[in-house]
BAVO-403836 format. One record per atom (N, C-alpha, C, CB): residue in one letter; x, y, z. Coordinates in steps of 0.1 Angstrom, whole numbers, plus 5000, padded with zeros to 4 digits. Glycine has a CB too. Layout:
N
AXYZ ...
//
This chain:
104
X500849895000 X499950015000 X501050125000 X498850025014 X501950125007 X502950235008 X503450264996 X503950215018 X503850154989 X504550174975 X503450234965 X505150024970 X502250194965 X501250234957 X501050394959 X499950154959 X500950444971 X500850594975 X501950654970 X500750614991 X503350614971 X504450664966 X504250674951 X505650574969 X504050584944 X503850574928 X502750684925 X503350414921 X501650674933 X500650784928 X501150934931 X499350774935 X501750944943 X502251104945 X503151134933 X503151134960 X504251034930 X505151074920 X504551094906 X506150964919 X503451014902 X502651034889 X502151164891 X501550934886 X501451204902 X500751324904 X501651474901 X500251314920 X502851424907 X503851554907 X504351544891 X505351534921 X504451444884 X504951434870 X503851494861 X505151294867 X502451484865 X501551544856 X501351684858 X500351494855 X501551744871 X501651874872 X502851944865 X501751894884 X503951894866 X505151924859 X504951944845 X506051814861 X504551834839 X504451824824 X503051914819 X504251654820 X502151924829 X501051994824 X501552144823 X499851974833 X502352204830 X502952344829 X503852374817 X503852364841 X504252254810 X505152274798 X504352334787 X505752144794 X505052444780 X504352514768 X504852424756 X504852674767 X503852324751 X504352254741 X504552314727 X503452144741 X503952404725 X504252474711 X505452564713 X503052574705 X505852624724 X507152684727 X508152584726 X507152754740 X508152464732 X509052364732 X509352304717 X508552244741 X508252314709 X508452254695 X509252354687 X506952224687 X508852494691 X509652604682 X511052594688 X508952784683 X511452564699 X512852544705 X513552434696 X512752504721 X512852314694 X513452204688 X513452244673 X512652064691 X512752314667 X512752364653 X513852424648 X511652444651 X514352544658 X515352624659 X516652584664 X514952724665 X516652474668 X518052414675 X518752354663 X517752284687 X520252334667 X521052284655 X520952134658 X522652344653 X520452074645 X520351934646 X521451844649 X519951894636 X522651884645 X523851814647 X524051814662 X525051884640 X524051934669 X524151914685 X523151854691 X524152024691 X522051854686 X521051784694 X521251624690 X519551854690 X521551584680 X521951444677 X523151394686 X522351424663 X524151494688 X525251444695 X524951444711 X526551534691 X524151544715 X523751534728 X522951404733 X523051654730 X521951384722 X521051264726 X521851124725 X519751264717 X522851134715 X523751024714 X524851004724 X524251034701 X524851074733 X525851074745 X525050994757 X526351264751 X523650994757 X522950944767 X523350784769 X521550964765 X523450704758 X523450554760 X524950524764 X522950474746 X526050594759 X527250554763 X527550594777 X528250614754 X526950714783 X527150744796 X526250654805 X526850884797 X525150574801 X524450494808 X525250354809 X523150494803 X526050334797 X526750204798 X527950214807 X527250144785 X528550334807 X529750354815 X529250354830 X530550504812 X528050404833 X527650404848 X527350254851 X526150484852 X526950184843 X526450034843 X527749944847 X525849984829 X528849984839 X530249924841 X530649964856 X531449984829 X530550094858 X531050124873 X530350084883 X531150254875 X528950074881 X528349994893 X528649854893 X526850004894 X529049784881 X529349664883 X530649634888 X529249614872 X531549734887 X532949724893 X532849754909 X533949834885 X531849814914 X531549824927 X530949704934 X530749924929 X530249624927 X529649514935 X530849414938 X528349424925 X530349344950 X531349244955 X531649134945 X530949174968 X532849054948 X533248954937 X532148864932 X534348864941 X531348814942 X530248734938 X529148784930 X529648684949 X528948934931 X528049004925 X528249024910 X527849114932 X529349004907 X529849024893 X529848894884 X531349084893 X529148804889 X529048664882 X528348684869 X528248564890 X527148744870 X526248764860 X526348884853 X525148754864 X526748884838 X526849004830 X525449054829 X527548974816 X525649204829 X524349284823 X523749314839 X523149174811 X524149264850 X523449304862 X523749464863 X523849224875 X524849514862 X525049644861 X524349724854 X526149664858 X523949684843 X522949754834 X521649764840 X522749684821 X521249644848 X519949664855 X519949754866 X519449554859 X520949774871 X521249874883 X521050014877 X522649844889 X521650034866 X521750164860 X520250194854 X523050164849 X519450114854 X518050144851 X517450254860 X517150024851 X517950254871 X517650374880 X517950514875 X518250364892 X518950504867 X519450624863 X518450664851 X521050604860 X518050594842 X517050614832 X515750654839 X516950494823 X515250564848 X514050604854 X514050744861 X513650504864 X515350774865 X515550904872 X515451024864 X516750904878 X515451004849 X515351104840 X513751184842 X515651044826 X512951094844 X511451144844 X510951164860 X510551024836 X511751134869 X511451154884 X512051284888 X512051044893 X511451314899 X511651444906 X512751414917 X510251514913 X513851504917 X514751514928 X515751384925 X513951494943 X516051324938 X517051204936 X516451084937 X518251204947 X515251054933 X514350934933 X515150834925 X512950954927 X515750894913 X516650784904 X517850734912 X517150864891 X518450794920 X519550764928 X519150654939 X520050904936 X517750664942 X517150584952 X516850444944 X515950664959 X516450464932 X516250344926 X517450244923 X515650384916 X518650324921 X519950244920 X520250184931 X521050324916 X520150254943 X520550194955 X519650074959 X520450294966 X518250084956 X517549964958 X517849854948 X516150004957 X518149884936 X518449774927 X519949714933 X518449834912 X520749784937 X522049734943 X521749644954 X522949824947 X520949684963 X520649604975 X519949474972 X519649684985 X518949484962 X518349364957 X519349264951 X517349394947 X520249304942 X521249224938 X521949154949 X522249304930 X522449244958 X523249174968 X522649064978 X523949274976 X521049084980 X520449004988 X520148874979 X519349074993 X520248874968 X519948754958 X521148654957 X519648804944 X522348714964 X523548614960 X523748524972 X525048694958 
//
């Protein structure tokens, strides 16, 4: 129940934030931006996420590194954090790391 309340509050906050966005103004900004720089900046998201996954995998204890890709699962908190408010993404990474350690 506590988790559902937390999810509901997070969704409510996101709705309020996204409701305030001027979509026409945002589209105008995207139309006037330099396409090369936009592509470069968006293209940097995946490598940065993969580097973060690798770093988290290196921080795991020896037994925790048995399974490849678990670090990428932990970095899912970073991707979820892009849509969350505050440090909730960091909290998601922490929870994923604790879940990985408890299954070993």
